[in-house]
N, CA, C, O and the ligand as a Tripos MOL2 file, in Angstrom:
@<TRIPOS>MOLECULE
protein
  245   243    62     0     0
PROTEIN
NO_CHARGES

@<TRIPOS>ATOM
      1 N           5.8610    3.0980    7.5390 N.3       1 MET1
      2 CA          5.3970    1.7470    7.9090 C.3       1 MET1
      3 C           4.1520    1.4030    7.0980 C.2       1 MET1
      4 O           3.2130    2.1970    7.0340 O.2       1 MET1
      5 N           4.1410    0.2460    6.4920 N.am      2 PRO2
      6 CA          2.9710   -0.1290    5.6720 C.3       2 PRO2
      7 C           1.7230   -0.2970    6.5270 C.2       2 PRO2
      8 O           1.7780   -0.6390    7.7090 O.2       2 PRO2
      9 N           0.6130   -0.0450    5.8820 N.am      3 ILE3
     10 CA         -0.6630   -0.1980    6.5730 C.3       3 ILE3
     11 C          -1.5210   -1.1790    5.7900 C.2       3 ILE3
     12 O          -1.6550   -1.0800    4.5700 O.2       3 ILE3
     13 N          -2.0900   -2.1130    6.5080 N.am      4 ALA4
     14 CA         -3.0210   -3.0520    5.8970 C.3       4 ALA4
     15 C          -4.3950   -2.8290    6.5170 C.2       4 ALA4
     16 O          -4.5390   -2.1370    7.5240 O.2       4 ALA4
     17 N          -5.3750   -3.4210    5.9020 N.am      5 VAL5
     18 CA         -6.7310   -3.2500    6.4040 C.3       5 VAL5
     19 C          -7.2660   -4.5970    6.8550 C.2       5 VAL5
     20 O          -7.1760   -5.5970    6.1420 O.2       5 VAL5
     21 N          -7.8180   -4.5980    8.0440 N.am      6 CYS6
     22 CA         -8.4050   -5.8260    8.5740 C.3       6 CYS6
     23 C          -9.6290   -6.2120    7.7450 C.2       6 CYS6
     24 O         -10.5430   -5.4030    7.5820 O.2       6 CYS6
     25 N          -9.6580   -7.4270    7.2240 N.am      7 PRO7
     26 CA        -10.8100   -7.8580    6.4170 C.3       7 PRO7
     27 C         -12.0600   -8.0580    7.2560 C.2       7 PRO7
     28 O         -13.1650   -8.1660    6.7250 O.2       7 PRO7
     29 N         -11.8820   -8.1050    8.5510 N.am      8 GLU8
     30 CA        -13.0210   -8.3680    9.4250 C.3       8 GLU8
     31 C         -13.7160   -7.0740    9.8450 C.2       8 GLU8
     32 O         -14.9390   -6.9670    9.7520 O.2       8 GLU8
     33 N         -12.9470   -6.1000   10.3030 N.am      9 CYS9
     34 CA        -13.5650   -4.8800   10.8310 C.3       9 CYS9
     35 C         -13.0780   -3.6270   10.0980 C.2       9 CYS9
     36 O         -13.4880   -2.5150   10.4280 O.2       9 CYS9
     37 N         -12.2020   -3.8090    9.1010 N.am     10 GLU10
     38 CA        -11.7060   -2.7110    8.2750 C.3      10 GLU10
     39 C         -10.8730   -1.6980    9.0450 C.2      10 GLU10
     40 O         -10.7040   -0.5630    8.6000 O.2      10 GLU10
     41 N         -10.3640   -2.0940   10.1740 N.am     11 ALA11
     42 CA         -9.4370   -1.2380   10.9040 C.3      11 ALA11
     43 C          -8.0880   -1.2340   10.1960 C.2      11 ALA11
     44 O          -7.7030   -2.2200    9.5670 O.2      11 ALA11
     45 N          -7.3790   -0.1220   10.3050 N.am     12 GLU12
     46 CA         -6.0380   -0.0680    9.7330 C.3      12 GLU12
     47 C          -5.0570   -0.7290   10.6830 C.2      12 GLU12
     48 O          -5.0620   -0.4840   11.8900 O.2      12 GLU12
     49 N          -4.2240   -1.5690   10.1100 N.am     13 ILE13
     50 CA         -3.2570   -2.2940   10.9250 C.3      13 ILE13
     51 C          -1.8590   -1.9390   10.4450 C.2      13 ILE13
     52 O          -1.5580   -2.0560    9.2570 O.2      13 ILE13
     53 N          -1.0120   -1.5080   11.3600 N.am     14 HIS14
     54 CA          0.3660   -1.1960   11.0070 C.3      14 HIS14
     55 C           1.1640   -2.4900   10.9490 C.2      14 HIS14
     56 O           1.1850   -3.2830   11.8890 O.2      14 HIS14
     57 N           1.8090   -2.6680    9.8220 N.am     15 VAL15
     58 CA          2.5090   -3.9270    9.5780 C.3      15 VAL15
     59 C           4.0070   -3.6560    9.4960 C.2      15 VAL15
     60 O           4.4440   -2.6380    8.9600 O.2      15 VAL15
     61 N           4.7630   -4.5680   10.0270 N.am     16 ASP16
     62 CA          6.2150   -4.4740    9.9440 C.3      16 ASP16
     63 C           6.6730   -4.4080    8.4870 C.2      16 ASP16
     64 O           6.0980   -5.0580    7.6140 O.2      16 ASP16
     65 N           7.7060   -3.6220    8.2410 N.am     17 GLU17
     66 CA          8.1650   -3.4760    6.8570 C.3      17 GLU17
     67 C           8.7100   -4.7650    6.2760 C.2      17 GLU17
     68 O           8.6080   -5.0030    5.0730 O.2      17 GLU17
     69 N           9.2850   -5.5920    7.1230 N.am     18 ASP18
     70 CA          9.8440   -6.8450    6.6080 C.3      18 ASP18
     71 C           8.8840   -8.0140    6.8080 C.2      18 ASP18
     72 O           9.2910   -9.1680    6.9430 O.2      18 ASP18
     73 N           7.5980   -7.6750    6.8230 N.am     19 VAL19
     74 CA          6.5970   -8.7290    6.9620 C.3      19 VAL19
     75 C           6.6440   -9.6320    5.7270 C.2      19 VAL19
     76 O           6.9880   -9.1890    4.6320 O.2      19 VAL19
     77 N           6.3010  -10.8740    5.9180 N.am     20 ASP20
     78 CA          6.3780  -11.8210    4.8240 C.3      20 ASP20
     79 C           5.0490  -12.5480    4.6720 C.2      20 ASP20
     80 O           4.2340  -12.5960    5.5920 O.2      20 ASP20
     81 N           4.8570  -13.1080    3.4900 N.am     21 LYS21
     82 CA          3.6450  -13.8920    3.2740 C.3      21 LYS21
     83 C           3.5920  -15.0440    4.2670 C.2      21 LYS21
     84 O           4.5880  -15.7260    4.5050 O.2      21 LYS21
     85 N           2.4330  -15.2450    4.8310 N.am     22 GLY22
     86 CA          2.2740  -16.3220    5.7900 C.3      22 GLY22
     87 C           2.4580  -15.8770    7.2250 C.2      22 GLY22
     88 O           2.1730  -16.6250    8.1600 O.2      22 GLY22
     89 N           2.9430  -14.6330    7.3970 N.am     23 ASP23
     90 CA          3.0780  -14.1290    8.7620 C.3      23 ASP23
     91 C           1.6960  -13.9710    9.3880 C.2      23 ASP23
     92 O           0.7120  -13.7060    8.6970 O.2      23 ASP23
     93 N           1.6410  -14.1330   10.6780 N.am     24 LEU24
     94 CA          0.3740  -14.0330   11.3780 C.3      24 LEU24
     95 C           0.3340  -12.7620   12.2130 C.2      24 LEU24
     96 O           1.3050  -12.4090   12.8830 O.2      24 LEU24
     97 N          -0.7910  -12.0890   12.1610 N.am     25 LEU25
     98 CA         -1.0000  -10.8830   12.9510 C.3      25 LEU25
     99 C          -2.3100  -11.0200   13.7000 C.2      25 LEU25
    100 O          -3.1340  -11.8860   13.4030 O.2      25 LEU25
    101 N          -2.4830  -10.1500   14.6720 N.am     26 VAL26
    102 CA         -3.7710  -10.0920   15.3600 C.3      26 VAL26
    103 C          -4.2800   -8.6630   15.2650 C.2      26 VAL26
    104 O          -3.5780   -7.7190   15.6280 O.2      26 VAL26
    105 N          -5.4910   -8.5100   14.7790 N.am     27 CYS27
    106 CA         -6.0910   -7.1860   14.6950 C.3      27 CYS27
    107 C          -6.3230   -6.6360   16.0950 C.2      27 CYS27
    108 O          -6.8850   -7.3060   16.9610 O.2      27 CYS27
    109 N          -5.8770   -5.3990   16.2960 N.am     28 GLU28
    110 CA         -6.0340   -4.8160   17.6270 C.3      28 GLU28
    111 C          -7.4870   -4.4520   17.9080 C.2      28 GLU28
    112 O          -7.8870   -4.3390   19.0670 O.2      28 GLU28
    113 N          -8.2620   -4.2710   16.8710 N.am     29 GLU29
    114 CA         -9.6550   -3.8560   17.0510 C.3      29 GLU29
    115 C         -10.5620   -5.0320   17.3800 C.2      29 GLU29
    116 O         -11.3150   -4.9950   18.3530 O.2      29 GLU29
    117 N         -10.4860   -6.0650   16.5700 N.am     30 CYS30
    118 CA        -11.4410   -7.1710   16.7400 C.3      30 CYS30
    119 C         -10.7610   -8.4610   17.1900 C.2      30 CYS30
    120 O         -11.4190   -9.4800   17.4030 O.2      30 CYS30
    121 N          -9.4220   -8.4050   17.3340 N.am     31 GLU31
    122 CA         -8.6520   -9.5420   17.8380 C.3      31 GLU31
    123 C          -8.7860  -10.7760   16.9640 C.2      31 GLU31
    124 O          -8.6250  -11.9030   17.4310 O.2      31 GLU31
    125 N          -9.0820  -10.5530   15.6900 N.am     32 THR32
    126 CA         -9.1040  -11.6670   14.7570 C.3      32 THR32
    127 C          -7.6810  -12.0330   14.3640 C.2      32 THR32
    128 O          -6.8530  -11.1540   14.1250 O.2      32 THR32
    129 N          -7.4010  -13.3070   14.2970 N.am     33 SER33
    130 CA         -6.1050  -13.7570   13.8010 C.3      33 SER33
    131 C          -6.0650  -13.5870   12.2940 C.2      33 SER33
    132 O          -6.9510  -14.0570   11.5800 O.2      33 SER33
    133 N          -5.0200  -12.9060   11.8130 N.am     34 LEU34
    134 CA         -4.9250  -12.6040   10.3950 C.3      34 LEU34
    135 C          -3.6310  -13.1570    9.8310 C.2      34 LEU34
    136 O          -2.6070  -13.2130   10.5130 O.2      34 LEU34
    137 N          -3.6980  -13.5650    8.5650 N.am     35 GLU35
    138 CA         -2.5170  -14.0660    7.8830 C.3      35 GLU35
    139 C          -2.2090  -13.1580    6.7150 C.2      35 GLU35
    140 O          -3.1100  -12.7290    5.9950 O.2      35 GLU35
    141 N          -0.9320  -12.8660    6.5280 N.am     36 VAL36
    142 CA         -0.5210  -12.0510    5.3860 C.3      36 VAL36
    143 C          -0.5730  -12.9150    4.1310 C.2      36 VAL36
    144 O           0.1170  -13.9290    4.0250 O.2      36 VAL36
    145 N          -1.4020  -12.4920    3.1900 N.am     37 VAL37
    146 CA         -1.5660  -13.2800    1.9720 C.3      37 VAL37
    147 C          -1.0590  -12.5320    0.7500 C.2      37 VAL37
    148 O          -0.9970  -13.1060   -0.3360 O.2      37 VAL37
    149 N          -0.6950  -11.2660    0.9020 N.am     38 GLY38
    150 CA         -0.1790  -10.4950   -0.2230 C.3      38 GLY38
    151 C           0.7010   -9.3910    0.2970 C.2      38 GLY38
    152 O           0.5050   -8.9230    1.4180 O.2      38 GLY38
    153 N           1.6770   -8.9580   -0.4970 N.am     39 LEU39
    154 CA          2.6470   -7.9790   -0.0030 C.3      39 LEU39
    155 C           2.5960   -6.6460   -0.7350 C.2      39 LEU39
    156 O           3.0970   -5.6550   -0.2030 O.2      39 LEU39
    157 N           2.0310   -6.5760   -1.8960 N.am     40 ASP40
    158 CA          2.0870   -5.3410   -2.6710 C.3      40 ASP40
    159 C           0.7940   -5.0990   -3.4290 C.2      40 ASP40
    160 O           0.7260   -5.4390   -4.6110 O.2      40 ASP40
    161 N          -0.2240   -4.5360   -2.8190 N.am     41 PRO41
    162 CA         -0.2200   -4.0430   -1.4340 C.3      41 PRO41
    163 C          -0.3910   -5.1750   -0.4400 C.2      41 PRO41
    164 O          -0.6870   -6.3140   -0.8030 O.2      41 PRO41
    165 N          -0.1960   -4.8330    0.8200 N.am     42 ILE42
    166 CA         -0.3220   -5.8590    1.8460 C.3      42 ILE42
    167 C          -1.7870   -6.2480    2.0070 C.2      42 ILE42
    168 O          -2.6680   -5.4090    2.1970 O.2      42 ILE42
    169 N          -2.0010   -7.5260    1.9230 N.am     43 GLU43
    170 CA         -3.3550   -8.0500    2.0680 C.3      43 GLU43
    171 C          -3.4000   -9.0170    3.2280 C.2      43 GLU43
    172 O          -2.4880   -9.8140    3.4440 O.2      43 GLU43
    173 N          -4.4700   -8.9230    3.9550 N.am     44 LEU44
    174 CA         -4.6450   -9.8250    5.0950 C.3      44 LEU44
    175 C          -5.8970  -10.6570    4.9010 C.2      44 LEU44
    176 O          -6.8780  -10.2270    4.2930 O.2      44 LEU44
    177 N          -5.8270  -11.8560    5.4360 N.am     45 ASP45
    178 CA         -6.9910  -12.7140    5.3740 C.3      45 ASP45
    179 C          -7.2090  -13.3140    6.7550 C.2      45 ASP45
    180 O          -6.2650  -13.4720    7.5290 O.2      45 ASP45
    181 N          -8.4170  -13.6370    7.0470 N.am     46 ARG46
    182 CA         -8.6840  -14.2530    8.3450 C.3      46 ARG46
    183 C          -7.9900  -15.6040    8.4080 C.2      46 ARG46
    184 O          -8.0440  -16.4020    7.4720 O.2      46 ARG46
    185 N          -7.3500  -15.8310    9.5170 N.am     47 CYS47
    186 CA         -6.6220  -17.0730    9.7070 C.3      47 CYS47
    187 C          -7.5180  -18.0380   10.4680 C.2      47 CYS47
    188 O          -7.8650  -17.8140   11.6280 O.2      47 CYS47
    189 N          -7.8740  -19.0950    9.7990 N.am     48 ILE48
    190 CA         -8.7530  -20.0680   10.4300 C.3      48 ILE48
    191 C          -7.9340  -21.2780   10.8570 C.2      48 ILE48
    192 O          -7.2840  -21.9340   10.0440 O.2      48 ILE48
    193 N          -7.9840  -21.5510   12.1380 N.am     49 ASP49
    194 CA         -7.2510  -22.7010   12.6530 C.3      49 ASP49
    195 C          -8.0280  -23.9650   12.3510 C.2      49 ASP49
    196 O          -8.9550  -24.3270   13.0760 O.2      49 ASP49
    197 N          -7.6470  -24.6270   11.2860 N.am     50 GLU50
    198 CA         -8.4080  -25.8040   10.8840 C.3      50 GLU50
    199 C          -8.1780  -26.9750   11.8240 C.2      50 GLU50
    200 O          -9.0190  -27.8610   11.9710 O.2      50 GLU50
    201 N          -7.0190  -26.9480   12.4510 N.am     51 ASP51
    202 CA         -6.7080  -28.0690   13.3320 C.3      51 ASP51
    203 C          -7.3610  -27.9160   14.6990 C.2      51 ASP51
    204 O          -7.5230  -28.8750   15.4530 O.2      51 ASP51
    205 N          -7.7220  -26.6880   14.9820 N.am     52 TYR52
    206 CA         -8.2510  -26.4250   16.3050 C.3      52 TYR52
    207 C          -9.7030  -26.8640   16.3890 C.2      52 TYR52
    208 O         -10.5370  -26.4700   15.5740 O.2      52 TYR52
    209 N          -9.9880  -27.6790   17.3780 N.am     53 ASP53
    210 CA        -11.3300  -28.2140   17.5020 C.3      53 ASP53
    211 C         -11.6780  -28.3050   18.9840 C.2      53 ASP53
    212 O         -11.2730  -29.2410   19.6730 O.2      53 ASP53
    213 N         -12.4290  -27.3290   19.4590 N.am     54 ASP54
    214 CA        -12.7230  -27.3130   20.8880 C.3      54 ASP54
    215 C         -14.0520  -27.9790   21.2120 C.2      54 ASP54
    216 O         -14.5030  -27.9690   22.3570 O.2      54 ASP54
    217 N         -14.6620  -28.5460   20.2110 N.am     55 ASP55
    218 CA        -15.9700  -29.1530   20.4100 C.3      55 ASP55
    219 C         -15.9580  -30.5520   19.8040 C.2      55 ASP55
    220 O         -16.6320  -30.8530   18.8190 O.2      55 ASP55
    221 N         -15.1620  -31.3720   20.4440 N.am     56 GLU56
    222 CA        -14.9240  -32.6700   19.8190 C.3      56 GLU56
    223 C         -15.8740  -33.7380   20.3480 C.2      56 GLU56
    224 O         -15.4580  -34.8220   20.7580 O.2      56 GLU56
    225 N         -17.1160  -33.4110   20.3280 N.am     57 ASP57
    226 CA        -18.1070  -34.4150   20.7240 C.3      57 ASP57
    227 C         -18.2230  -35.4800   19.6360 C.2      57 ASP57
    228 O         -17.9800  -35.2270   18.4560 O.2      57 ASP57
    229 N         -18.5890  -36.6340   20.0600 N.am     58 ASP58
    230 CA        -18.7390  -37.7140   19.0960 C.3      58 ASP58
    231 C         -20.0220  -37.5250   18.2910 C.2      58 ASP58
    232 O         -21.1280  -37.5550   18.8320 O.2      58 ASP58
    233 N         -19.8460  -37.3320   16.9950 N.am     59 ASP59
    234 CA        -21.0010  -37.0510   16.1560 C.3      59 ASP59
    235 C         -21.6040  -38.3010   15.5340 C.2      59 ASP59
    236 O         -22.5560  -38.2260   14.7560 O.2      59 ASP59
    237 N         -21.0460  -39.4370   15.8820 N.am     60 ASP60
    238 CA        -21.5800  -40.6700   15.3040 C.3      60 ASP60
    239 C         -22.7930  -41.1560   16.0780 C.2      60 ASP60
    240 O         -22.6850  -41.5490   17.2400 O.2      60 ASP60
    241 N         -23.9060  -41.1270   15.4480 N.am     61 TYR61
    242 CA        -25.0970  -41.6380   16.1170 C.3      61 TYR61
    243 C         -25.3920  -43.0710   15.6930 C.2      61 TYR61
    244 O         -26.3650  -43.6650   16.1590 O.2      61 TYR61
    245 ZN        -10.2090   -6.2000   12.8470 Zn       62 ZN62
@<TRIPOS>BOND
     1     1     2 1
     2     2     3 1
     3     3     4 2
     4     3     5 am
     5     5     6 1
     6     6     7 1
     7     7     8 2
     8     7     9 am
     9     9    10 1
    10    10    11 1
    11    11    12 2
    12    11    13 am
    13    13    14 1
    14    14    15 1
    15    15    16 2
    16    15    17 am
    17    17    18 1
    18    18    19 1
    19    19    20 2
    20    19    21 am
    21    21    22 1
    22    22    23 1
    23    23    24 2
    24    23    25 am
    25    25    26 1
    26    26    27 1
    27    27    28 2
    28    27    29 am
    29    29    30 1
    30    30    31 1
    31    31    32 2
    32    31    33 am
    33    33    34 1
    34    34    35 1
    35    35    36 2
    36    35    37 am
    37    37    38 1
    38    38    39 1
    39    39    40 2
    40    39    41 am
    41    41    42 1
    42    42    43 1
    43    43    44 2
    44    43    45 am
    45    45    46 1
    46    46    47 1
    47    47    48 2
    48    47    49 am
    49    49    50 1
    50    50    51 1
    51    51    52 2
    52    51    53 am
    53    53    54 1
    54    54    55 1
    55    55    56 2
    56    55    57 am
    57    57    58 1
    58    58    59 1
    59    59    60 2
    60    59    61 am
    61    61    62 1
    62    62    63 1
    63    63    64 2
    64    63    65 am
    65    65    66 1
    66    66    67 1
    67    67    68 2
    68    67    69 am
    69    69    70 1
    70    70    71 1
    71    71    72 2
    72    71    73 am
    73    73    74 1
    74    74    75 1
    75    75    76 2
    76    75    77 am
    77    77    78 1
    78    78    79 1
    79    79    80 2
    80    79    81 am
    81    81    82 1
    82    82    83 1
    83    83    84 2
    84    83    85 am
    85    85    86 1
    86    86    87 1
    87    87    88 2
    88    87    89 am
    89    89    90 1
    90    90    91 1
    91    91    92 2
    92    91    93 am
    93    93    94 1
    94    94    95 1
    95    95    96 2
    96    95    97 am
    97    97    98 1
    98    98    99 1
    99    99   100 2
   100    99   101 am
   101   101   102 1
   102   102   103 1
   103   103   104 2
   104   103   105 am
   105   105   106 1
   106   106   107 1
   107   107   108 2
   108   107   109 am
   109   109   110 1
   110   110   111 1
   111   111   112 2
   112   111   113 am
   113   113   114 1
   114   114   115 1
   115   115   116 2
   116   115   117 am
   117   117   118 1
   118   118   119 1
   119   119   120 2
   120   119   121 am
   121   121   122 1
   122   122   123 1
   123   123   124 2
   124   123   125 am
   125   125   126 1
   126   126   127 1
   127   127   128 2
   128   127   129 am
   129   129   130 1
   130   130   131 1
   131   131   132 2
   132   131   133 am
   133   133   134 1
   134   134   135 1
   135   135   136 2
   136   135   137 am
   137   137   138 1
   138   138   139 1
   139   139   140 2
   140   139   141 am
   141   141   142 1
   142   142   143 1
   143   143   144 2
   144   143   145 am
   145   145   146 1
   146   146   147 1
   147   147   148 2
   148   147   149 am
   149   149   150 1
   150   150   151 1
   151   151   152 2
   152   151   153 am
   153   153   154 1
   154   154   155 1
   155   155   156 2
   156   155   157 am
   157   157   158 1
   158   158   159 1
   159   159   160 2
   160   159   161 am
   161   161   162 1
   162   162   163 1
   163   163   164 2
   164   163   165 am
   165   165   166 1
   166   166   167 1
   167   167   168 2
   168   167   169 am
   169   169   170 1
   170   170   171 1
   171   171   172 2
   172   171   173 am
   173   173   174 1
   174   174   175 1
   175   175   176 2
   176   175   177 am
   177   177   178 1
   178   178   179 1
   179   179   180 2
   180   179   181 am
   181   181   182 1
   182   182   183 1
   183   183   184 2
   184   183   185 am
   185   185   186 1
   186   186   187 1
   187   187   188 2
   188   187   189 am
   189   189   190 1
   190   190   191 1
   191   191   192 2
   192   191   193 am
   193   193   194 1
   194   194   195 1
   195   195   196 2
   196   195   197 am
   197   197   198 1
   198   198   199 1
   199   199   200 2
   200   199   201 am
   201   201   202 1
   202   202   203 1
   203   203   204 2
   204   203   205 am
   205   205   206 1
   206   206   207 1
   207   207   208 2
   208   207   209 am
   209   209   210 1
   210   210   211 1
   211   211   212 2
   212   211   213 am
   213   213   214 1
   214   214   215 1
   215   215   216 2
   216   215   217 am
   217   217   218 1
   218   218   219 1
   219   219   220 2
   220   219   221 am
   221   221   222 1
   222   222   223 1
   223   223   224 2
   224   223   225 am
   225   225   226 1
   226   226   227 1
   227   227   228 2
   228   227   229 am
   229   229   230 1
   230   230   231 1
   231   231   232 2
   232   231   233 am
   233   233   234 1
   234   234   235 1
   235   235   236 2
   236   235   237 am
   237   237   238 1
   238   238   239 1
   239   239   240 2
   240   239   241 am
   241   241   242 1
   242   242   243 1
   243   243   244 2
@<TRIPOS>SUBSTRUCTURE
     1 MET1         2 RESIDUE 1 A MET
     2 PRO2         6 RESIDUE 1 A PRO
     3 ILE3        10 RESIDUE 1 A ILE
     4 ALA4        14 RESIDUE 1 A ALA
     5 VAL5        18 RESIDUE 1 A VAL
     6 CYS6        22 RESIDUE 1 A CYS
     7 PRO7        26 RESIDUE 1 A PRO
     8 GLU8        30 RESIDUE 1 A GLU
     9 CYS9        34 RESIDUE 1 A CYS
    10 GLU10       38 RESIDUE 1 A GLU
    11 ALA11       42 RESIDUE 1 A ALA
    12 GLU12       46 RESIDUE 1 A GLU
    13 ILE13       50 RESIDUE 1 A ILE
    14 HIS14       54 RESIDUE 1 A HIS
    15 VAL15       58 RESIDUE 1 A VAL
    16 ASP16       62 RESIDUE 1 A ASP
    17 GLU17       66 RESIDUE 1 A GLU
    18 ASP18       70 RESIDUE 1 A ASP
    19 VAL19       74 RESIDUE 1 A VAL
    20 ASP20       78 RESIDUE 1 A ASP
    21 LYS21       82 RESIDUE 1 A LYS
    22 GLY22       86 RESIDUE 1 A GLY
    23 ASP23       90 RESIDUE 1 A ASP
    24 LEU24       94 RESIDUE 1 A LEU
    25 LEU25       98 RESIDUE 1 A LEU
    26 VAL26      102 RESIDUE 1 A VAL
    27 CYS27      106 RESIDUE 1 A CYS
    28 GLU28      110 RESIDUE 1 A GLU
    29 GLU29      114 RESIDUE 1 A GLU
    30 CYS30      118 RESIDUE 1 A CYS
    31 GLU31      122 RESIDUE 1 A GLU
    32 THR32      126 RESIDUE 1 A THR
    33 SER33      130 RESIDUE 1 A SER
    34 LEU34      134 RESIDUE 1 A LEU
    35 GLU35      138 RESIDUE 1 A GLU
    36 VAL36      142 RESIDUE 1 A VAL
    37 VAL37      146 RESIDUE 1 A VAL
    38 GLY38      150 RESIDUE 1 A GLY
    39 LEU39      154 RESIDUE 1 A LEU
    40 ASP40      158 RESIDUE 1 A ASP
    41 PRO41      162 RESIDUE 1 A PRO
    42 ILE42      166 RESIDUE 1 A ILE
    43 GLU43      170 RESIDUE 1 A GLU
    44 LEU44      174 RESIDUE 1 A LEU
    45 ASP45      178 RESIDUE 1 A ASP
    46 ARG46      182 RESIDUE 1 A ARG
    47 CYS47      186 RESIDUE 1 A CYS
    48 ILE48      190 RESIDUE 1 A ILE
    49 ASP49      194 RESIDUE 1 A ASP
    50 GLU50      198 RESIDUE 1 A GLU
    51 ASP51      202 RESIDUE 1 A ASP
    52 TYR52      206 RESIDUE 1 A TYR
    53 ASP53      210 RESIDUE 1 A ASP
    54 ASP54      214 RESIDUE 1 A ASP
    55 ASP55      218 RESIDUE 1 A ASP
    56 GLU56      222 RESIDUE 1 A GLU
    57 ASP57      226 RESIDUE 1 A ASP
    58 ASP58      230 RESIDUE 1 A ASP
    59 ASP59      234 RESIDUE 1 A ASP
    60 ASP60      238 RESIDUE 1 A ASP
    61 TYR61      242 RESIDUE 1 A TYR
    62 ZN62       245 GROUP 0 **** ****
């Protein structure tokens, strides 16, 4: 089973063999959402939810 490294906490993450680019994982150590950005070797990047906005205060003064 391939192993990737969490870019956030450097924990080893076991990845499915048929994982594909764009797949989303969650690091078991730091619970960061990760996206597969490379396959050979497997590379992970932090997945930032750009659409997610939990602080939608009106910033117009
Ligand atoms: Zn991590």
